[in-house]
N, CA, C and O of each residue as an XYZ file, in Angstrom:
768
protein
N      10.011    -18.282    -18.191
C       8.786    -17.726    -17.037
C       9.248    -16.342    -17.238
O      10.317    -15.750    -17.383
N       7.449    -15.965    -17.164
C       7.365    -14.364    -17.420
C       7.393    -13.807    -15.876
O       7.362    -14.570    -14.910
N       7.459    -12.333    -15.766
C       7.479    -12.128    -14.428
C       6.120    -12.608    -13.674
O       6.012    -13.249    -12.629
N       5.034    -12.048    -14.611
C       3.744    -12.469    -13.610
C       3.728    -13.854    -13.289
O       3.202    -14.216    -12.237
N       4.253    -14.686    -14.086
C       4.426    -16.311    -13.320
C       5.672    -16.325    -11.995
O       5.727    -17.106    -11.046
N       6.472    -15.337    -12.281
C       7.769    -15.463    -10.931
C       6.788    -15.069     -9.912
O       6.528    -15.801     -8.958
N       6.026    -13.475    -10.170
C       4.889    -13.284     -9.231
C       4.076    -13.972     -8.328
O       3.913    -13.918     -7.109
N       3.444    -14.859     -9.557
C       2.508    -15.804     -9.002
C       3.157    -17.277     -7.845
O       2.611    -17.905     -6.938
N       4.522    -17.345     -8.465
C       4.984    -18.277     -8.069
C       5.422    -17.978     -6.476
O       5.392    -18.849     -5.606
N       5.781    -16.768     -6.280
C       5.795    -16.159     -4.603
C       5.037    -16.095     -4.177
O       4.947    -16.590     -3.054
N       3.671    -15.271     -4.921
C       2.436    -15.222     -4.155
C       1.656    -16.513     -3.298
O       1.122    -16.629     -2.195
N       1.970    -17.568     -4.697
C       1.439    -18.861     -3.926
C       2.066    -19.244     -2.919
O       1.319    -19.584     -2.001
N       3.365    -19.347     -2.672
C       4.190    -19.759     -1.767
C       3.909    -19.256     -0.178
O       3.906    -19.885      0.880
N       3.676    -17.846     -0.496
C       3.119    -16.761      0.875
C       1.828    -17.302      1.187
O       1.450    -17.569      2.327
N       1.021    -17.488     -0.094
C      -0.396    -17.638      0.782
C      -0.600    -19.016      1.017
O      -1.759    -19.238      1.365
N       0.120    -20.025      0.949
C       0.353    -21.478      1.656
C       0.933    -21.298      2.744
O       0.836    -22.271      3.493
N       1.658    -20.214      3.251
C       2.169    -20.203      4.491
C       1.538    -19.061      5.284
O       2.030    -18.530      6.279
N       0.416    -18.770      4.719
C      -0.322    -17.906      5.395
C       0.628    -16.559      5.607
O       0.904    -16.446      6.802
N       1.026    -15.833      5.048
C       2.166    -14.665      5.232
C       1.499    -13.653      4.272
O       1.441    -13.730      3.045
N       0.951    -12.575      5.173
C       0.495    -11.218      4.351
C       1.751    -10.623      3.416
O       2.890    -10.416      3.835
N       1.308    -10.411      2.143
C       2.227     -9.962      1.330
C       1.623     -8.737      0.247
O       0.426     -8.821     -0.025
N       2.170     -7.960     -0.180
C       2.066     -7.110     -1.192
C       2.964     -6.959     -2.220
O       4.155     -6.863     -1.923
N       2.541     -6.907     -3.666
C       3.298     -6.624     -4.541
C       3.426     -4.918     -4.803
O       2.613     -4.028     -4.553
N       4.809     -4.859     -5.418
C       5.073     -3.530     -5.292
C       6.052     -3.036     -6.498
O       6.499     -3.843     -7.313
N       6.354     -1.616     -6.546
C       7.388     -1.186     -7.465
C       6.948     -1.423     -9.193
O       6.090     -0.735     -9.745
N       7.578     -2.320     -9.750
C       7.623     -2.131    -11.292
C       6.415     -2.987    -11.952
O       5.943     -2.707    -13.053
N       5.967     -4.078    -11.134
C       5.025     -4.860    -11.402
C       3.812     -3.959    -11.498
O       2.978     -3.770    -12.383
N       4.054     -3.325     -9.934
C       2.560     -2.506     -9.707
C       2.286     -0.945    -10.482
O       1.152     -0.491    -10.636
N       3.532     -0.242    -10.923
C       3.686      0.595    -11.942
C       3.356      0.229    -12.887
O       2.645      1.075    -13.429
N       3.518     -0.947    -13.663
C       2.576     -1.599    -14.838
C       1.087     -1.535    -14.900
O       0.412     -1.155    -15.856
N       0.651     -1.988    -13.671
C      -0.799     -1.892    -13.381
C      -1.274     -0.511    -13.148
O      -2.082     -0.078    -13.970
N      -0.955      0.168    -12.286
C      -1.424      1.650    -12.037
C      -1.291      2.831    -13.050
O      -2.047      3.787    -13.225
N       0.032      2.458    -13.747
C       0.718      3.707    -14.420
C       0.744      3.356    -15.466
O      -0.257      3.012    -16.094
N       1.899      3.362    -15.898
C       2.042      3.107    -17.869
C       3.367      2.002    -17.691
O       4.408      2.112    -17.043
N       2.849      0.901    -18.558
C       3.738     -0.199    -18.833
C       5.363      0.266    -19.190
O       5.743      0.809    -20.228
N       6.154     -0.102    -18.059
C       7.769     -0.161    -18.536
C       8.530     -1.345    -18.309
O       7.949     -2.411    -18.106
N       9.706     -1.267    -18.323
C      10.422     -2.276    -18.417
C      11.019     -2.773    -16.679
O      11.641     -2.031    -15.919
N      10.673     -3.968    -16.447
C      11.196     -3.912    -15.300
C      11.720     -5.935    -15.205
O      11.261     -6.957    -15.715
N      12.573     -5.706    -14.510
C      13.282     -7.308    -14.582
C      13.239     -7.944    -13.321
O      14.146     -8.762    -13.171
N      12.399     -7.808    -12.289
C      12.128     -8.119    -10.654
C      10.851     -8.093    -10.132
O       9.883     -7.483    -10.586
N      10.910     -8.816     -9.115
C       9.464     -8.775     -8.363
C      10.063     -8.217     -6.973
O      11.132     -8.603     -6.500
N       9.379     -7.438     -6.499
C       9.420     -6.941     -5.432
C       8.372     -6.869     -4.260
O       7.654     -5.873     -4.337
N       8.164     -7.558     -3.373
C       7.288     -8.104     -2.206
C       7.683     -7.493     -0.962
O       8.839     -7.367     -0.558
N       6.673     -7.143     -0.416
C       6.818     -6.615      1.109
C       5.901     -7.557      2.073
O       4.740     -7.627      1.669
N       6.112     -8.133      2.995
C       5.738     -9.542      3.249
C       5.721     -8.708      5.064
O       6.427     -7.765      5.422
N       4.531     -9.563      6.019
C       4.517     -8.978      7.429
C       4.715    -10.297      7.783
O       3.937    -11.112      7.287
N       5.743    -10.769      8.672
C       5.958    -11.610      9.452
C       6.259    -11.376     11.050
O       7.058    -10.619     11.602
N       5.235    -12.393     11.622
C       5.439    -12.107     13.428
C       7.309    -12.042     13.570
O       7.938    -12.680     12.725
N       7.993    -11.361     14.511
C       9.214    -11.309     14.768
C       9.524    -12.743     15.299
O      10.634    -13.164     14.973
N       8.530    -13.803     16.271
C       9.014    -14.764     16.683
C       8.864    -15.819     15.493
O       9.246    -16.980     15.636
N       8.336    -15.393     14.411
C       8.285    -16.550     12.937
C       9.251    -15.956     12.035
O       9.334    -16.651     11.022
N      10.090    -14.844     11.999
C      11.204    -14.369     11.176
C      11.978    -15.373     10.777
O      11.872    -15.826      9.637
N      12.782    -15.810     11.590
C      13.958    -16.912     11.482
C      13.354    -18.191     10.448
O      13.850    -18.355      9.333
N      12.459    -18.888     10.857
C      11.725    -19.596     10.484
C      11.134    -19.191      9.098
O      11.509    -19.933      8.190
N      10.519    -18.451      8.828
C       9.974    -17.910      7.533
C      11.239    -17.764      6.518
O      11.043    -17.987      5.323
N      12.479    -17.409      6.958
C      13.704    -17.367      5.930
C      13.673    -18.460      5.738
O      13.193    -18.729      4.637
N      14.027    -19.430      6.419
C      14.621    -20.380      6.324
C      13.707    -21.334      5.300
O      14.178    -22.080      4.441
N      12.380    -21.149      5.573
C      11.579    -21.921      4.689
C      11.568    -21.161      3.170
O      11.452    -21.733      2.086
N      11.702    -19.896      3.377
C      12.132    -19.163      1.713
C      13.220    -20.133      0.898
O      13.237    -20.771     -0.155
N      14.224    -19.832      2.144
C      15.776    -20.314      1.408
C      15.394    -21.658      0.723
O      15.958    -22.048     -0.300
N      14.254    -22.442      1.446
C      14.020    -23.985      0.988
C      13.646    -24.225     -0.180
O      13.735    -25.258     -0.845
N      13.103    -22.961     -0.480
C      12.173    -23.231     -1.558
C      12.468    -22.379     -2.934
O      12.037    -22.668     -4.050
N      13.338    -21.216     -2.580
C      13.761    -20.119     -3.730
C      15.298    -20.315     -3.692
O      15.863    -20.613     -2.639
N      15.771    -20.192     -4.521
C      17.574    -20.208     -4.806
C      17.788    -18.737     -4.514
O      17.326    -17.720     -5.031
N      18.827    -18.997     -3.297
C      19.397    -17.273     -2.558
C      20.317    -16.862     -3.874
O      20.923    -17.513     -4.725
N      20.098    -15.329     -3.585
C      20.892    -14.674     -4.702
C      22.620    -14.329     -4.204
O      23.638    -14.109     -4.860
N      22.286    -14.428     -2.480
C      23.482    -13.905     -1.670
C      24.272    -15.492     -1.351
O      23.757    -16.535     -1.754
N      25.390    -15.472     -0.687
C      25.356    -16.748     -0.339
C      25.527    -16.599      1.207
O      26.004    -17.548      1.829
N      25.172    -15.485      1.841
C      24.724    -15.307      3.294
C      23.247    -14.895      3.279
O      22.987    -14.227      4.280
N      22.457    -15.031      2.670
C      21.068    -14.762      2.277
C      20.597    -14.507      3.561
O      20.011    -13.429      3.662
N      20.694    -15.322      4.787
C      19.956    -15.445      5.727
C      20.349    -14.065      6.636
O      19.627    -13.135      6.999
N      21.636    -14.292      6.828
C      22.167    -13.038      7.448
C      22.129    -11.895      7.090
O      22.152    -10.980      7.913
N      22.064    -11.689      5.794
C      21.958    -10.482      5.244
C      20.251     -9.998      5.476
O      19.789     -8.913      5.830
N      19.664    -11.114      5.163
C      18.001    -10.568      5.413
C      17.836    -10.151      7.107
O      17.204     -9.165      7.483
N      18.485    -11.038      7.952
C      18.112    -10.700      9.272
C      18.679     -9.126      9.509
O      17.940     -8.274     10.000
N      19.996     -8.847      9.130
C      20.461     -7.293      9.125
C      19.821     -6.584      8.462
O      19.681     -5.454      8.927
N      19.233     -6.835      7.289
C      19.144     -5.463      6.315
C      17.611     -5.841      6.224
O      17.111     -5.175      5.317
N      16.869     -6.498      6.708
C      15.260     -6.620      6.390
C      14.820     -7.049      4.883
O      13.690     -6.795      4.465
N      15.763     -7.695      4.129
C      15.375     -7.868      2.696
C      15.976     -9.133      2.536
O      17.125     -9.437      2.855
N      14.978     -9.966      1.936
C      15.574    -11.707      1.424
C      15.734    -11.318     -0.152
O      14.896    -10.749     -0.851
N      17.048    -11.780     -0.530
C      17.070    -11.910     -1.885
C      17.068    -13.217     -2.613
O      18.077    -13.921     -2.631
N      16.082    -13.519     -3.147
C      16.116    -14.757     -3.635
C      15.741    -14.805     -5.307
O      15.526    -13.698     -5.802
N      15.655    -15.842     -6.107
C      15.052    -16.017     -7.445
C      13.987    -17.140     -7.602
O      13.922    -18.127     -6.869
N      13.203    -16.884     -8.594
C      12.271    -17.741     -8.714
C      12.568    -18.776     -9.704
O      13.415    -18.617    -10.583
N      11.886    -19.812     -9.563
C      12.515    -21.272    -10.378
C      12.727    -21.068    -11.706
O      13.458    -21.856    -12.306
N      12.234    -20.178    -12.260
C      12.710    -19.682    -13.834
C      13.870    -18.378    -13.538
O      13.919    -17.423    -14.312
N      14.569    -18.455    -12.604
C      15.761    -17.555    -12.684
C      15.652    -15.694    -12.417
O      16.577    -14.887    -12.325
N      14.001    -15.440    -12.339
C      13.717    -14.022    -12.100
C      14.125    -13.586    -10.545
O      13.847    -14.265     -9.557
N      14.805    -12.378    -10.525
C      14.839    -11.814     -9.066
C      13.959    -11.395     -8.343
O      13.162    -10.553     -8.756
N      13.914    -11.831     -7.254
C      12.602    -11.559     -6.110
C      13.619    -11.047     -4.968
O      14.505    -11.700     -4.415
N      13.265     -9.750     -4.772
C      13.221     -8.974     -3.157
C      12.070     -8.915     -2.223
O      10.975     -8.367     -2.351
N      12.505     -9.512     -1.390
C      11.604     -9.995     -0.208
C      11.532     -9.103      0.915
O      11.997     -9.567      1.956
N      10.942     -7.631      0.980
C      11.264     -6.821      2.219
C      10.677     -7.481      3.245
O       9.615     -8.083      3.092
N      11.305     -7.425      4.360
C      10.331     -7.939      5.541
C      10.109     -6.509      6.558
O      10.817     -5.723      7.188
N       8.375     -6.781      6.214
C       7.795     -5.334      6.701
C       8.045     -4.995      8.050
O       8.401     -5.876      8.833
N       7.876     -3.611      8.483
C       7.698     -3.637     10.010
C       6.586     -2.911     10.233
O       6.142     -2.061      9.461
N       6.003     -3.306     11.540
C       4.721     -2.757     11.951
C       4.582     -1.209     11.447
O       5.523     -0.525     11.044
N       3.051     -0.744     11.565
C       3.124      0.826     11.221
C       2.344      0.943      9.860
O       1.188      0.553      9.696
N       3.065      1.479      8.995
C       2.812      2.087      7.600
C       2.970      0.970      6.857
O       2.223      0.974      5.879
N       3.702     -0.043      6.954
C       3.490     -1.220      5.972
C       2.329     -2.153      6.428
O       1.603     -2.806      5.678
N       2.287     -2.111      7.548
C       0.992     -3.045      7.848
C      -0.437     -2.143      7.317
O      -1.508     -2.747      7.266
N      -0.373     -0.798      6.966
C      -1.489     -0.244      6.503
C      -1.567     -0.806      5.036
O      -2.590     -1.215      4.487
N      -0.218     -0.748      4.464
C      -0.234     -0.964      2.602
C      -0.640     -2.550      2.725
O      -1.339     -3.077      1.860
N      -0.219     -3.169      3.702
C      -1.147     -4.781      3.025
C      -2.730     -4.852      3.360
O      -3.591     -5.465      2.729
N      -2.885     -4.027      4.572
C      -4.469     -4.009      4.619
C      -5.100     -3.135      3.362
O      -6.314     -3.189      3.161
N      -4.352     -2.431      2.632
C      -5.133     -1.856      1.473
C      -5.006     -2.195      0.366
O      -5.606     -1.739     -0.607
N      -3.754     -3.515      0.396
C      -3.542     -4.056     -1.079
C      -4.903     -4.719     -1.806
O      -5.831     -5.394     -1.360
N      -4.605     -4.249     -3.018
C      -6.044     -4.691     -3.917
C      -5.660     -5.759     -4.796
O      -4.632     -5.700     -5.472
N      -6.641     -6.970     -4.814
C      -6.105     -8.194     -5.430
C      -6.765     -7.893     -6.831
O      -7.853     -7.418     -7.158
N      -5.400     -8.476     -7.698
C      -5.763     -8.082     -8.973
C      -5.384     -9.214    -10.057
O      -4.431     -9.972     -9.879
N      -6.313     -9.269    -11.338
C      -6.416    -10.653    -12.093
C      -5.528    -10.334    -13.329
O      -5.798     -9.254    -13.854
N      -4.646    -10.963    -13.831
C      -3.751    -10.963    -14.708
C      -4.115    -12.252    -15.819
O      -4.707    -13.269    -15.458
N      -3.752    -12.062    -16.910
C      -3.696    -13.149    -17.766
C      -3.317    -14.232    -17.412
O      -2.668    -14.101    -16.374
N      -3.388    -15.403    -17.778
C      -2.871    -16.722    -17.512
C      -3.471    -17.509    -16.160
O      -3.110    -18.553    -15.618
N      -4.849    -16.288    -15.760
C      -5.306    -16.953    -14.562
C      -4.693    -16.474    -13.511
O      -5.132    -16.952    -12.465
N      -3.657    -15.543    -13.356
C      -2.597    -15.039    -12.263
C      -3.776    -14.256    -11.733
O      -4.480    -13.512    -12.416
N      -3.922    -14.515    -10.385
C      -4.048    -13.285     -9.395
C      -3.440    -12.925     -8.380
O      -2.996    -13.860     -7.713
N      -3.215    -11.741     -7.937
C      -1.941    -11.229     -7.095
C      -2.460    -10.163     -6.555
O      -3.378     -9.552     -7.102
N      -1.849     -9.746     -5.222
C      -2.128     -8.636     -4.048
C      -1.137     -7.472     -4.502
O       0.066     -7.534     -4.246
N      -1.719     -6.396     -5.199
C      -0.974     -5.327     -5.514
C      -0.915     -4.597     -4.448
O      -1.582     -4.874     -3.451
N      -0.049     -3.489     -4.518
C      -0.146     -2.059     -3.455
C      -1.195     -1.265     -4.044
O      -1.445     -1.319     -5.248
N      -1.767     -0.587     -3.294
C      -2.899      0.242     -3.999
C      -2.017      1.177     -4.517
O      -0.810      1.213     -4.277
N      -2.864      2.209     -5.493
C      -2.023      3.029     -6.295
C      -1.720      4.166     -5.283
O      -0.596      4.654     -5.395
N      -2.526      4.676     -4.309
C      -1.941      5.638     -3.390
C      -0.816      5.224     -2.607
O       0.029      6.093     -2.392
N      -0.615      4.021     -2.110
C       0.582      3.494     -1.538
C       1.690      3.446     -2.367
O       2.826      3.512     -1.898
N       1.479      3.338     -3.533
C       2.591      3.032     -4.471
C       2.840      4.525     -4.850
O       3.887      4.834     -5.417
N       1.933      5.413     -4.557
C       2.646      7.095     -4.907
C       3.432      7.199     -3.569
O       4.634      7.443     -3.681
N       2.963      7.060     -2.425
C       3.582      7.313     -1.602
C       5.051      6.610     -1.500
O       6.048      7.214     -1.104
N       5.042      5.417     -1.862
C       6.680      4.654     -1.921
C       7.316      5.484     -3.091
O       8.503      5.737     -2.881
N       6.889      5.899     -4.099
C       7.852      6.662     -4.981
C       7.865      7.829     -4.813
O       8.620      8.406     -5.596
N       7.129      8.730     -3.819
C       7.530     10.003     -3.337
C       8.600      9.864     -2.202
O       9.529     10.666     -2.106
N       8.453      8.959     -1.469
C       9.602      8.598     -0.500
C      11.161      8.188     -1.489
O      12.281      8.685     -1.375
N      10.802      7.394     -2.185
C      12.477      7.114     -3.064
C      12.793      8.376     -3.767
O      13.970      8.658     -3.991
N      11.570      9.364     -4.228
C      12.375     10.447     -4.931
C      13.346     10.708     -6.277
O      13.958     11.678     -6.726
N      13.228      9.877     -6.513
C      14.365      9.722     -7.930
C      13.716     10.321     -9.170
O      12.490     10.324     -9.066
N      14.196     10.856    -10.375
C      13.306     11.551    -11.118
C      12.271     10.518    -11.751
O      11.068     10.760    -11.849
N      12.800      9.493    -12.114
C      12.105      8.362    -12.406
C      10.590      8.048    -11.569
O       9.478      7.848    -12.057
N      10.906      8.079    -10.507
C       9.681      8.003     -9.551
C       9.017      9.106     -9.532
O       7.886      8.857     -9.114
N       9.161     10.348     -9.805
C       8.428     11.502    -10.129
C       7.499     11.494    -11.252
O       6.346     11.920    -11.190
N       8.174     10.881    -12.505
C       7.581     10.400    -13.366
C       6.559      9.411    -13.651
O       5.759      9.457    -14.586
N       6.678      8.289    -12.543
C       5.991      7.455    -12.181
C       4.749      7.858    -11.887
O       3.717      7.545    -12.480
N       4.914      8.812    -10.623
C       3.731      9.419     -9.914
C       2.945     10.181    -10.845
O       1.787     10.198    -10.429
N       3.053     10.766    -11.831
C       2.503     11.505    -12.599
C       1.835     10.735    -13.630
O       0.824     11.224    -14.135
N       2.284      9.510    -14.049
C       1.446      8.197    -14.986
C       0.767      7.837    -14.390
O      -0.270      7.556    -14.991
N       0.744      7.548    -12.810
C      -0.168      7.130    -12.522
C      -1.631      7.792    -11.687
O      -2.709      7.298    -11.360
N      -1.110      8.936    -11.579
C      -2.362     10.172    -11.220
C      -3.069     10.387    -12.312
O      -4.293     10.477    -12.217
N      -2.243     10.544    -13.901
C      -3.016     10.483    -15.192
C      -3.678      9.182    -15.418
O      -4.761      9.397    -15.963
N      -3.492      8.016    -15.239
C      -4.348      7.097    -15.715
C      -5.140      6.803    -14.840
O      -6.050      6.083    -15.251
N      -5.196      7.136    -13.475
C      -6.045      7.254    -12.841
C      -7.002      8.361    -12.598
O      -7.808      8.608    -11.701
N      -6.678      8.887    -13.593
C      -7.540     10.249    -13.510
C      -7.937     11.218    -12.308
O      -8.928     11.947    -12.266
N      -6.916     11.062    -11.309
C      -6.671     11.851    -10.014
C      -7.956     11.336     -9.280
O      -8.560     12.180     -8.618
N      -8.547      9.821     -9.315
C      -9.724      9.401     -8.848
C      -8.772      8.840     -7.503
O      -8.869      7.620     -7.374
N      -8.269      9.215     -6.931
C      -7.452      8.697     -5.740
C      -7.870      9.348     -4.910
O      -8.640     10.284     -5.125
N      -7.376      8.930     -3.542
C      -7.317      9.476     -1.946
C      -6.254     10.477     -1.660
O      -5.398     10.361     -0.783
N      -6.393     11.476     -2.489
C      -5.276     12.630     -1.946
C      -5.071     12.830     -1.029
O      -3.866     12.794     -0.780
N      -5.999     13.176      0.136
C      -5.647     13.328      1.584
C      -4.857     12.231      2.166
O      -3.942     12.507      2.942
N      -5.235     10.524      1.741
C      -4.671      9.665      2.305
C      -3.108      9.935      2.086
O      -2.278      9.972      2.995
N      -2.837     10.126      0.646
C      -1.632     10.310      0.278
C      -0.711     11.420      1.258
O       0.329     11.079      1.820
N      -1.235     12.647      1.335
C      -0.816     13.700      2.174
C      -0.297     13.194      3.434
O       0.879     13.191      3.796
N      -1.432     12.721      4.127
C      -1.417     12.607      5.303
C      -0.355     11.556      5.705
O       0.119     11.770      6.820
N       0.157     10.411      5.026
C       1.229      9.787      5.285
C       2.397     10.233      4.761
O       3.402      9.634      5.145
N       2.584     11.382      3.761
C       3.761     11.818      3.239
C       4.153     13.318      4.084
O       5.230     13.871      3.861
N       3.309     13.799      4.913
C       3.736     14.532      6.048
C       4.046     13.722      7.280
O       4.538     14.372      8.202
N       3.862     12.448      7.481
C       4.379     11.605      8.511
C       5.987     11.370      7.913
O       6.979     11.762      8.528
N       6.019     10.901      7.050
C       7.464     10.884      6.120
C       8.396     11.778      5.997
O       9.585     11.539      5.786
N       7.779     13.074      6.152
C       8.735     14.088      6.049
C       9.777     14.241      6.537
O      10.820     14.483      5.929
N       9.597     14.085      8.064
C      11.070     14.052      8.931
C      11.801     13.370      8.912
O      12.844     13.611      9.520
N      11.642     12.222      8.237
C      12.609     10.736      8.353
C      13.022     11.050      7.097
O      14.203     10.738      7.252
N      12.955     11.456      5.885
C      13.663     11.624      4.474
C      14.397     12.977      4.720
O      13.825     14.067      4.757
N      15.657     12.786      4.876
C      16.640     13.937      4.827
C      17.098     14.337      3.382
O      17.713     15.400      3.293
N      16.884     13.655      2.301
C      17.257     13.782      0.702
C      16.826     14.463     -0.151
O      17.381     14.809     -1.194
N      15.356     14.816      0.391
C      14.329     15.663     -0.670
C      13.214     15.811      0.112
O      13.372     15.456      1.280
N      12.117     16.237     -0.192
C      10.976     16.709      0.348
C       9.618     16.202     -0.311
O       8.890     16.781     -1.117
N       9.503     15.003      0.247
C       8.668     14.034     -0.214
C       7.299     14.597     -0.754
O       6.681     14.150     -1.720
N       6.862     15.879      0.210
C       5.528     16.459     -0.186
C       5.504     17.145     -1.302
O       4.526     17.229     -2.045
N       6.829     17.787     -1.512
C       7.150     18.801     -2.809
C       7.144     17.649     -4.207
O       6.802     17.895     -5.364
N       7.577     16.526     -3.708
C       7.741     15.554     -5.015
C       6.365     15.258     -5.588
O       5.949     15.475     -6.726
N       5.745     14.707     -4.529
C       3.872     14.614     -4.885
C       3.340     15.468     -5.358
O       2.689     15.247     -6.380
N       3.403     16.810     -4.796
C       2.691     18.278     -5.078
C       3.025     18.599     -6.556
O       2.135     18.904     -7.350
N       4.399     18.520     -6.924
C       4.605     18.687     -8.366
C       4.210     17.775     -9.523
O       3.784     18.124    -10.623
N       4.353     16.977     -9.230
C       3.437     15.271     -9.606
C       2.334     15.767    -10.202
O       2.062     15.846    -11.400
N       1.617     16.152     -9.072
C       0.186     16.091     -8.904
C      -0.312     17.548     -9.746
O      -1.390     17.558    -10.342
N       0.395     18.498     -9.728
C       0.220     19.687    -10.885
C       0.621     19.477    -12.041
O       0.054     20.218    -12.844
N       1.668     18.497    -12.689
C       1.881     18.170    -13.707
C       0.717     17.380    -14.134
O       0.227     17.502    -15.257
N       0.302     16.625    -13.300
C      -0.696     15.180    -13.852
C      -2.259     16.178    -14.232
O      -3.026     15.756    -15.098
N      -2.488     17.160    -13.663
C      -3.923     18.123    -13.269
C      -3.641     19.120    -14.883
O      -4.434     19.413    -15.778
N      -2.521     19.350    -14.750
C      -2.017     20.077    -16.132
C      -2.322     19.159    -17.529
O      -2.971     19.671    -18.441
N      -1.901     18.013    -17.619
C      -2.129     17.125    -18.433
C      -3.259     16.891    -18.725
O      -3.582     17.071    -19.899
N      -4.288     16.393    -17.731
C      -5.513     15.678    -17.850
C      -6.458     17.052    -18.514
O      -7.488     16.990    -19.184
N      -5.589     18.434    -17.996
C      -6.774     19.720    -18.888
C      -6.571     19.680    -19.938
O      -7.502     19.943    -20.699
N      -5.203     19.317    -20.509
C      -5.164     19.519    -22.056
C      -5.800     18.344    -22.784
O      -6.215     18.650    -23.902
N      -5.948     17.298    -22.491
C      -6.687     16.388    -23.299
C      -8.159     16.731    -23.281
O      -8.959     16.053    -23.925
């Protein structure tokens, strides 16, 4: 089973259950930025609080849990760790109202080989996620996304959300990470 097939498997399940979702991280970087190796599927879902336990139960009926206490772990940490029928790890983040709702609203439906269609995080929201994560690899991904998209992105939207996240992230300056990646991307594009 390919990663795309595993992503299609969870997407079909979520759509059948009328759960809003967005695919992010590795698969989204492959689409918006530069192809790179990824071994799992990362999905954010929005489930009303009153349906949360039922949703977790339904997922665990369909997909194999990766932890013996997957239900309790999901309720406590807001992430459900399962795997596809082909053994591909799937991390299902249980979104919270606010920014994650905006991420789902702005998701883009993208067609892939084998007739697969998925809702991917927008390039702008992927950059925001990467800036908040703040690792060196994330900054490289941001640069590559900016270059591949030729800076044709809503930079004001990115900056607005990063300013909102700035006081919430104590380990690094999320705005500075983005601005440095943007500066490098602009230089790379000018050199072309």
